[in-house]
Backbone as CSV, one residue per row, in Angstrom:
resi,resn,N_x,N_y,N_z,CA_x,CA_y,CA_z,C_x,C_y,C_z
1,MET,83.402,122.893,115.973,84.351,121.868,115.526,85.668,122.042,116.268
2,ASP,86.295,120.936,116.678,87.563,120.983,117.388,88.685,121.399,116.435
3,LYS,89.865,121.626,117.012,91.007,122.041,116.200,91.417,120.970,115.217
4,MET,91.977,121.413,114.090,92.488,120.519,113.072,93.877,120.979,112.652
5,ASP,94.778,120.044,112.455,96.106,120.391,111.986,96.045,120.789,110.499
6,LEU,96.781,121.814,110.126,96.861,122.255,108.765,98.324,122.200,108.352
7,ILE,98.644,121.256,107.445,100.015,121.049,106.993,100.236,121.884,105.733
8,LEU,101.208,122.784,105.798,101.449,123.757,104.726,102.711,123.399,103.949
9,LEU,102.520,123.154,102.651,103.647,122.841,101.763,103.947,124.054,100.891
10,PRO,105.176,124.584,100.935,105.475,125.869,100.313,105.653,125.823,98.781
11,GLY,105.677,127.027,98.205,105.927,127.192,96.778,107.367,126.938,96.411
12,MET,107.761,127.486,95.269,109.079,127.202,94.707,110.223,127.506,95.657
13,ASP,110.087,128.544,96.484,111.167,128.885,97.402,111.470,127.775,98.399
14,GLY,110.428,127.046,98.795,110.612,125.883,99.680,110.871,126.194,101.117
15,THR,110.957,127.477,101.479,111.301,127.837,102.871,110.092,127.913,103.786
16,GLY,108.914,128.210,103.218,107.735,128.394,104.035,107.590,129.779,104.615
17,LYS,108.592,130.645,104.385,108.549,132.013,104.922,107.330,132.788,104.428
18,PHE,106.931,132.511,103.185,105.840,133.280,102.594,104.479,132.930,103.151
19,PHE,104.415,131.959,104.026,103.130,131.639,104.674,102.810,132.588,105.816
20,LYS,103.712,133.473,106.154,103.512,134.346,107.313,102.183,135.090,107.285
21,PRO,101.792,135.759,106.193,100.499,136.466,106.199,99.316,135.535,106.451
22,LEU,99.359,134.337,105.864,98.269,133.394,106.084,98.236,132.909,107.509
23,LEU,99.419,132.616,108.062,99.488,132.131,109.431,98.912,133.152,110.402
24,GLU,99.121,134.420,110.102,98.602,135.505,110.969,97.100,135.706,110.808
25,SER,96.529,135.117,109.746,95.093,135.307,109.460,94.276,134.057,109.681
26,LEU,94.900,132.938,109.977,94.186,131.666,110.096,93.188,131.679,111.228
27,ASP,92.095,130.983,111.021,91.090,130.776,112.040,91.705,129.997,113.190
28,ALA,91.200,130.244,114.394,91.759,129.592,115.596,91.509,128.086,115.581
29,GLN,90.669,127.583,114.686,90.392,126.144,114.628,91.581,125.359,114.111
30,PHE,92.550,126.059,113.488,93.678,125.345,112.878,94.936,125.408,113.727
31,SER,95.663,124.272,113.717,96.985,124.227,114.279,97.965,124.026,113.110
32,PRO,98.590,125.118,112.644,99.386,125.033,111.430,100.780,124.442,111.643
33,GLN,101.245,123.731,110.634,102.611,123.202,110.622,103.176,123.362,109.223
34,VAL,104.270,124.116,109.122,104.922,124.346,107.837,106.019,123.320,107.636
35,ILE,106.024,122.665,106.501,107.083,121.717,106.170,108.003,122.394,105.146
36,ALA,109.195,122.756,105.552,110.158,123.400,104.662,111.005,122.334,103.975
37,TYR,111.555,122.703,102.831,112.413,121.782,102.049,113.877,122.154,102.194
38,PRO,114.777,121.181,102.093,116.199,121.478,102.212,116.631,122.516,101.158
39,GLU,117.327,123.543,101.641,117.744,124.645,100.752,119.024,124.307,100.002
40,GLU,119.728,123.276,100.436,121.035,122.959,99.843,121.010,121.698,98.996
41,SER,119.841,121.058,98.890,119.787,119.780,98.157,118.891,119.897,96.950
42,PRO,119.383,119.571,95.743,118.603,119.649,94.509,117.680,118.415,94.383
43,LEU,116.570,118.425,95.099,115.670,117.285,95.138,114.445,117.481,94.242
44,GLY,113.993,116.382,93.641,112.778,116.411,92.840,111.577,116.021,93.689
45,TYR,110.434,115.870,93.035,109.206,115.590,93.756,109.256,114.289,94.563
46,GLU,109.821,113.237,94.008,109.824,111.957,94.724,110.597,112.049,96.028
47,ASP,111.735,112.713,95.996,112.542,112.846,97.223,111.861,113.778,98.225
48,LEU,111.274,114.855,97.726,110.572,115.778,98.627,109.365,115.111,99.259
49,LEU,108.729,114.219,98.508,107.565,113.505,99.057,107.960,112.712,100.293
50,GLN,109.108,112.068,100.264,109.537,111.277,101.428,109.735,112.170,102.664
51,ILE,110.257,113.385,102.430,110.432,114.319,103.546,109.072,114.704,104.138
52,ILE,108.103,114.908,103.269,106.757,115.282,103.734,106.104,114.135,104.487
53,LEU,106.156,112.945,103.951,105.490,111.809,104.580,106.018,111.541,105.981
54,GLN,107.314,111.809,106.184,107.916,111.602,107.492,107.406,112.582,108.544
55,GLN,106.842,113.720,108.085,106.434,114.764,109.033,104.924,114.915,109.164
56,LEU,104.167,114.068,108.492,102.716,114.153,108.626,102.291,113.685,110.013
57,PRO,101.221,114.265,110.539,100.750,113.863,111.870,100.425,112.386,111.947
58,ARG,100.726,111.794,113.068,100.483,110.351,113.234,99.128,110.063,113.883
59,GLU,98.634,111.002,114.665,97.405,110.750,115.426,96.293,111.736,115.112
60,ASN,96.616,113.015,114.940,95.582,114.031,114.756,95.056,114.106,113.326
61,PRO,93.809,114.425,113.143,93.270,114.643,111.785,93.864,115.936,111.204
62,TYR,94.028,115.963,109.903,94.692,117.129,109.312,94.290,117.338,107.855
63,ILE,94.537,118.555,107.397,94.373,118.964,106.008,95.761,119.279,105.473
64,VAL,96.033,118.917,104.213,97.286,119.274,103.560,97.016,120.377,102.535
65,LEU,97.783,121.453,102.613,97.690,122.559,101.664,98.974,122.591,100.830
66,GLY,98.810,122.520,99.509,99.942,122.621,98.605,99.865,123.889,97.777
67,GLU,100.821,124.781,97.942,100.844,126.045,97.212,101.722,125.938,95.976
68,SER,101.190,126.289,94.817,101.957,126.413,93.572,102.813,125.157,93.306
69,PHE,104.135,125.260,93.452,105.060,124.150,93.227,104.649,122.898,93.991
70,SER,104.048,123.061,95.161,103.781,121.926,96.031,102.400,121.309,95.847
71,GLY,101.576,121.838,94.923,100.299,121.209,94.674,100.429,119.744,94.304
72,PRO,101.309,119.391,93.354,101.523,117.980,93.041,101.938,117.155,94.247
73,LEU,102.747,117.720,95.124,103.203,117.007,96.317,102.065,116.737,97.260
74,ALA,101.119,117.655,97.378,99.954,117.441,98.255,99.154,116.261,97.725
75,LEU,98.993,116.149,96.411,98.242,115.055,95.821,99.010,113.743,95.914
76,MET,100.321,113.813,95.737,101.157,112.598,95.871,101.094,112.066,97.294
77,ALA,101.102,112.967,98.273,101.004,112.529,99.645,99.630,111.906,99.913
78,ALA,98.586,112.510,99.372,97.238,111.971,99.569,97.096,110.599,98.928
79,ALA,97.806,110.387,97.821,97.734,109.116,97.101,98.256,107.936,97.926
80,THR,99.070,108.222,98.928,99.557,107.140,99.808,98.508,106.771,100.848
81,ASN,97.385,107.506,100.831,96.271,107.238,101.761,96.726,107.202,103.203
82,PRO,97.390,108.277,103.654,97.852,108.299,105.037,96.698,108.390,106.020
83,PRO,96.845,107.772,107.171,95.764,107.813,108.174,95.539,109.238,108.680
84,ASN,94.274,109.583,108.904,93.866,110.871,109.471,93.889,112.034,108.500
85,LEU,94.263,111.806,107.235,94.154,112.879,106.256,92.671,113.103,105.935
86,LYS,92.203,114.352,106.052,90.794,114.646,105.874,90.482,115.509,104.661
87,GLY,91.494,116.137,104.069,91.222,116.976,102.917,92.501,117.533,102.334
88,VAL,92.417,118.015,101.091,93.534,118.630,100.403,93.113,119.994,99.889
89,VAL,93.958,121.003,100.092,93.731,122.342,99.543,94.830,122.640,98.560
90,LEU,94.451,122.924,97.316,95.405,123.257,96.264,95.306,124.762,96.003
91,VAL,96.454,125.430,95.963,96.454,126.891,95.797,97.278,127.296,94.587
92,ALA,96.620,127.901,93.588,97.311,128.413,92.394,98.349,127.413,91.872
93,THR,97.870,126.218,91.578,98.802,125.137,91.256,98.331,124.362,90.044
94,PHE,98.910,123.197,89.820,98.753,122.425,88.595,98.926,120.930,88.859
95,VAL,98.477,120.132,87.882,98.726,118.687,87.958,99.629,118.227,86.820
96,GLN,99.798,119.076,85.831,100.793,118.900,84.777,101.532,120.217,84.609
97,SER,102.665,120.204,83.920,103.459,121.414,83.760,102.561,122.559,83.271
98,PRO,102.617,123.726,83.964,101.804,124.882,83.541,102.396,125.619,82.343
99,MET,103.569,125.169,81.871,104.199,125.816,80.746,103.673,125.250,79.435
100,PRO,103.539,126.083,78.401,103.138,125.589,77.067,104.099,124.515,76.581
101,PRO,103.641,123.580,75.726,104.511,122.498,75.245,105.854,122.943,74.680
102,VAL,105.851,124.021,73.900,107.107,124.500,73.314,108.072,124.957,74.383
103,LEU,107.539,125.683,75.392,108.414,126.134,76.466,108.856,124.969,77.349
104,ASN,108.008,123.950,77.475,108.420,122.757,78.208,109.686,122.143,77.565
105,PHE,109.679,122.078,76.220,110.813,121.519,75.510,112.039,122.411,75.643
106,LEU,111.852,123.701,75.437,112.971,124.615,75.534,113.536,124.693,76.955
107,GLY,112.628,124.555,77.925,113.065,124.621,79.331,114.065,123.545,79.689
108,LYS,113.952,122.392,79.001,114.883,121.304,79.282,116.270,121.601,78.765
109,LEU,116.365,122.584,77.857,117.655,122.929,77.263,118.337,124.096,77.943
110,ILE,117.560,124.800,78.804,118.093,126.013,79.443,119.091,125.633,80.520
111,PRO,120.303,126.182,80.490,121.269,125.898,81.556,120.872,126.527,82.864
112,ALA,121.416,126.017,83.932,121.016,126.425,85.268,121.064,127.934,85.514
113,PRO,122.109,128.671,85.109,122.154,130.085,85.413,120.946,130.880,84.925
114,PHE,120.333,130.424,83.831,119.184,131.138,83.297,117.885,130.777,83.998
115,LEU,117.949,129.800,84.899,116.778,129.407,85.674,116.809,130.029,87.068
116,SER,117.710,130.961,87.298,117.803,131.579,88.627,116.681,132.558,88.830
117,LEU,116.484,132.970,90.076,115.442,133.929,90.393,115.891,135.375,90.200
118,ARG,117.013,135.607,89.620,117.533,136.947,89.419,117.195,137.429,87.998
119,PRO,116.945,138.720,87.784,116.791,139.734,88.825,115.422,139.639,89.499
120,ARG,115.393,139.776,90.787,114.159,139.525,91.532,113.055,140.526,91.220
121,LYS,113.416,141.768,90.884,112.389,142.759,90.596,111.547,142.364,89.402
122,TYR,112.157,141.681,88.424,111.397,141.253,87.250,110.449,140.117,87.632
123,LEU,110.873,139.295,88.557,110.014,138.202,88.998,108.758,138.728,89.668
124,LEU,108.892,139.850,90.357,107.738,140.430,91.035,106.604,140.752,90.056
125,ASN,106.956,141.105,88.824,105.936,141.407,87.828,105.068,140.203,87.552
126,TRP,105.603,139.003,87.725,104.851,137.769,87.514,104.111,137.315,88.772
127,LEU,104.720,137.564,89.920,104.127,137.101,91.175,103.024,138.008,91.697
128,LEU,103.171,139.328,91.458,102.293,140.327,92.043,101.465,141.047,90.981
129,ASN,100.613,141.963,91.418,99.930,142.877,90.504,99.877,144.273,91.145
130,ASP,99.335,145.215,90.425,99.337,146.593,90.896,98.452,146.832,92.106
131,ASN,97.530,145.912,92.359,96.606,146.099,93.478,97.170,145.620,94.817
132,CYS,98.318,144.917,94.789,98.907,144.461,96.037,99.487,145.665,96.824
133,GLN,99.345,145.606,98.103,99.842,146.684,98.940,101.360,146.786,98.809
134,GLU,101.857,148.012,98.918,103.292,148.252,98.766,104.098,147.501,99.795
135,ASN,103.573,147.363,101.006,104.330,146.651,102.052,104.506,145.174,101.681
136,ILE,103.524,144.607,100.953,103.641,143.226,100.501,104.754,143.131,99.477
137,LYS,104.793,144.064,98.544,105.820,144.071,97.517,107.204,144.199,98.133
138,ASP,107.337,145.134,99.093,108.624,145.325,99.759,109.035,144.091,100.532
139,TRP,108.054,143.456,101.198,108.355,142.285,101.998,108.779,141.123,101.118
140,VAL,108.068,140.890,100.016,108.441,139.800,99.124,109.815,140.028,98.522
141,LEU,110.092,141.258,98.092,111.399,141.571,97.486,112.515,141.362,98.491
142,LYS,112.279,141.710,99.743,113.293,141.562,100.772,113.556,140.111,101.127
143,ASP,112.482,139.326,101.217,112.620,137.937,101.698,112.683,136.895,100.607
144,LEU,112.515,137.308,99.335,112.608,136.351,98.262,113.984,135.686,98.283
145,PRO,114.032,134.400,98.501,115.316,133.732,98.688,116.142,133.627,97.394
146,GLU,117.430,133.624,97.546,118.325,133.390,96.418,118.681,131.923,96.418
147,LEU,117.858,131.105,95.774,118.111,129.677,95.753,119.354,129.350,94.942
148,ARG,120.071,128.340,95.365,121.195,127.865,94.588,120.716,127.431,93.216
149,ASN,121.509,127.682,92.195,121.100,127.358,90.848,120.748,125.861,90.660
150,ASP,121.535,124.985,91.277,121.259,123.561,91.104,119.941,123.159,91.784
151,VAL,119.623,123.818,92.905,118.365,123.530,93.600,117.187,124.023,92.779
152,LEU,117.283,125.239,92.281,116.207,125.805,91.464,116.038,125.009,90.168
153,LYS,117.168,124.623,89.579,117.112,123.847,88.357,116.389,122.524,88.565
154,ALA,116.665,121.869,89.669,116.037,120.572,89.980,114.523,120.774,90.134
155,ARG,114.126,121.849,90.784,112.703,122.106,90.989,112.004,122.457,89.687
156,MET,112.687,123.213,88.826,112.113,123.566,87.541,111.977,122.313,86.658
157,ARG,113.006,121.474,86.667,112.964,120.262,85.849,111.865,119.315,86.318
158,THR,111.645,119.236,87.608,110.623,118.323,88.116,109.217,118.827,87.753
159,ILE,109.087,120.167,87.645,107.802,120.724,87.195,107.567,120.387,85.738
160,LEU,108.607,120.479,84.913,108.481,120.259,83.481,107.946,118.875,83.130
161,LYS,108.246,117.889,83.981,107.853,116.520,83.682,106.745,115.981,84.600
162,VAL,106.180,116.852,85.439,105.209,116.365,86.411,103.886,115.971,85.725
163,ASP,103.271,114.937,86.266,101.934,114.514,85.860,101.307,113.758,87.013
164,VAL,100.448,114.423,87.747,99.797,113.791,88.898,98.286,113.707,88.662
165,THR,97.909,113.545,87.389,96.485,113.437,87.096,95.887,112.174,87.729
166,GLU,96.649,111.089,87.751,96.135,109.853,88.355,95.939,110.053,89.848
167,GLU,96.909,110.744,90.495,96.797,110.985,91.925,95.573,111.884,92.229
168,LEU,95.319,112.849,91.337,94.156,113.717,91.505,92.867,112.910,91.459
169,VAL,92.741,112.081,90.448,91.522,111.269,90.276,91.324,110.341,91.467
170,ALA,92.429,109.774,91.946,92.336,108.768,93.015,92.342,109.357,94.407
171,CYS,92.449,110.693,94.529,92.560,111.305,95.869,91.376,110.877,96.736
172,PRO,91.657,110.299,97.912,90.589,109.702,98.714,89.828,110.666,99.608
173,VAL,90.185,111.955,99.546,89.552,112.936,100.432,89.058,114.128,99.613
174,PRO,88.177,114.951,100.183,87.687,116.135,99.481,88.821,117.078,99.119
175,ILE,88.658,117.804,98.010,89.680,118.724,97.526,89.084,120.118,97.321
176,GLN,89.830,121.110,97.737,89.486,122.503,97.426,90.587,123.095,96.557
177,TYR,90.194,123.925,95.600,91.162,124.642,94.778,90.940,126.136,94.960
178,ILE,91.973,126.836,95.408,91.927,128.300,95.530,92.700,128.870,94.350
179,ALA,91.973,129.584,93.473,92.570,130.157,92.263,92.759,131.656,92.435
180,ALA,93.753,132.185,91.725,94.005,133.635,91.709,93.480,134.195,90.386
181,SER,92.652,135.220,90.456,91.995,135.733,89.251,92.979,136.341,88.251
182,GLU,94.138,136.800,88.717,95.117,137.445,87.841,96.451,136.699,87.874
183,ASP,96.360,135.385,87.858,97.568,134.549,87.906,98.285,134.543,86.552
184,LYS,99.515,135.058,86.549,100.327,135.118,85.318,101.218,133.897,85.155
185,ILE,101.237,133.037,86.152,102.134,131.877,86.115,101.355,130.591,85.841
186,VAL,100.266,130.394,86.569,99.414,129.215,86.380,98.124,129.659,85.721
187,GLY,97.971,129.359,84.432,96.825,129.804,83.671,95.540,129.076,83.997
188,GLU,94.421,129.601,83.472,93.111,129.023,83.743,92.971,127.579,83.241
189,GLU,93.744,127.245,82.190,93.633,125.891,81.650,94.041,124.825,82.661
190,ASN,94.875,125.192,83.618,95.246,124.223,84.654,94.068,123.869,85.541
191,LEU,93.299,124.883,85.930,92.111,124.620,86.719,91.066,123.869,85.903
192,GLU,90.943,124.221,84.621,89.992,123.537,83.749,90.302,122.041,83.671
193,LEU,91.587,121.707,83.574,91.962,120.306,83.540,91.617,119.611,84.850
194,ILE,91.903,120.248,85.945,91.600,119.670,87.261,90.110,119.457,87.421
195,ARG,89.334,120.435,87.008,87.876,120.310,87.113,87.337,119.186,86.241
196,SER,87.943,119.004,85.072,87.469,117.961,84.167,87.743,116.580,84.740
197,LEU,88.762,116.457,85.578,89.118,115.167,86.163,88.451,114.912,87.502
198,ARG,88.153,115.994,88.230,87.487,115.892,89.521,86.310,116.875,89.574
199,GLY,85.170,116.392,89.120,83.987,117.264,89.092,83.487,117.678,90.455
200,ASP,83.927,116.973,91.503,83.472,117.305,92.859,84.353,118.296,93.570
201,ILE,85.396,118.817,92.900,86.313,119.734,93.540,85.600,121.039,93.881
202,LYS,85.929,121.610,95.041,85.336,122.866,95.469,86.321,123.988,95.094
203,VAL,85.837,124.921,94.273,86.694,125.984,93.730,86.342,127.336,94.339
204,GLU,87.360,128.062,94.746,87.215,129.399,95.273,88.177,130.308,94.477
205,VAL,87.655,131.312,93.794,88.479,132.239,93.034,88.601,133.552,93.815
206,LEU,89.832,133.898,94.156,90.095,135.142,94.892,90.729,136.170,93.967
207,ASN,90.422,137.410,94.193,90.920,138.499,93.350,92.359,138.827,93.694
208,GLY,93.280,138.496,92.766,94.685,138.804,93.028,95.604,138.021,92.136
209,PRO,96.926,138.177,92.361,97.959,137.543,91.534,98.321,136.134,92.033
210,HIS,99.379,135.575,91.448,99.773,134.205,91.743,99.975,133.947,93.227
211,ILE,100.655,134.842,93.917,100.887,134.599,95.348,99.674,135.129,96.131
212,ILE,98.563,134.451,95.914,97.287,134.878,96.458,97.232,134.758,97.982
213,LEU,97.926,133.795,98.536,97.921,133.636,100.003,98.587,134.812,100.685
214,GLN,99.523,135.450,99.992,100.248,136.584,100.557,99.468,137.885,100.351
215,CYS,98.793,138.007,99.232,98.088,139.256,98.901,96.651,139.290,99.424
216,GLN,96.074,138.104,99.623,94.705,138.016,100.148,94.647,136.967,101.270
217,PRO,95.461,137.149,102.318,95.522,136.113,103.347,94.224,135.911,104.133
218,LEU,93.525,136.995,104.429,92.284,136.877,105.208,91.222,136.160,104.387
219,GLU,91.090,136.526,103.103,90.103,135.873,102.246,90.444,134.405,102.058
220,ALA,91.748,134.108,101.903,92.194,132.724,101.757,91.864,131.924,103.004
221,SER,92.116,132.523,104.175,91.836,131.856,105.435,90.340,131.540,105.567
222,ARG,89.521,132.509,105.182,88.079,132.296,105.242,87.643,131.187,104.298
223,ALA,88.236,131.136,103.115,87.895,130.096,102.140,88.249,128.711,102.680
224,ILE,89.447,128.600,103.280,89.867,127.306,103.836,88.949,126.902,104.987
225,SER,88.623,127.838,105.854,87.735,127.546,106.983,86.367,127.092,106.510
226,SER,85.859,127.764,105.476,84.549,127.399,104.931,84.584,125.982,104.358
227,PHE,85.664,125.663,103.661,85.820,124.319,103.073,85.831,123.254,104.175
228,VAL,86.584,123.496,105.222,86.662,122.522,106.306,85.327,122.373,107.033
229,LYS,84.682,123.502,107.301,83.392,123.445,108.006,82.323,122.746,107.168
230,GLU,82.349,123.010,105.842,81.386,122.341,104.956,81.673,120.831,104.872
231,THR,82.944,120.490,104.825,83.312,119.083,104.737,82.918,118.311,105.986
232,PHE,83.003,118.969,107.130,82.743,118.288,108.402,81.472,118.780,109.100
233,LYS,80.513,119.305,108.304,79.319,119.869,108.916,78.485,118.820,109.654
234,ASN,78.629,117.565,109.239,77.841,116.510,109.886,78.674,115.597,110.798
235,THR,79.983,115.883,110.845,80.860,115.053,111.676,81.867,115.923,112.386
236,SER,82.536,115.346,113.367,83.603,116.037,114.081,84.902,115.332,113.761
237,PRO,85.996,116.079,113.394,87.249,115.436,113.034,87.934,114.750,114.193
238,ARG,87.544,115.121,115.421,88.144,114.455,116.587,87.079,113.983,117.521
């Protein structure tokens, strides 16, 4: 199979820096492109979607990967039925707020300072697990961005009210879901909901925490490659 573009939409940090382990492990069949989000602008999903749509390939066939925060954005982009989109990969993500209803309500009342990523060491307990290599922990702690409170607040608020179940059902291309077996942020009920709405979704469960692409990059790369090869086993994307 010829090369295919892989459009990578980042998690809550929005920088795309955390894709480094995956980028280093990707199969040569992929031409990756990371779409980063403005670090100084408190934008919600609708505004971020416009940034994404402007950067999608115009001629080459491609797959869109949405990690965590960006899973809804991957589905929203697919819902516009852009030309040459061939598949969507969802990683440790959701189609509705992953927070319990009570916390969804309380979250709307929390002022911005309490929605910051500080202290970062406590956040690591949610993102990682004991099986992750120490160099991964050190790297994440070093590069974990200090988002402005208003930017983080906007992203948190947009998660609280997100509902892309219609976009999931209407997605015009094959979908893969990569789940983390020890995800402390996105619970199993999120995948169960997705499966109930899209029975044809291809699910791959990898052993690890929420940031599964960082802790299991080689396995994630293999899963994505397998999905693409299976999807195009009878055709060529170019």
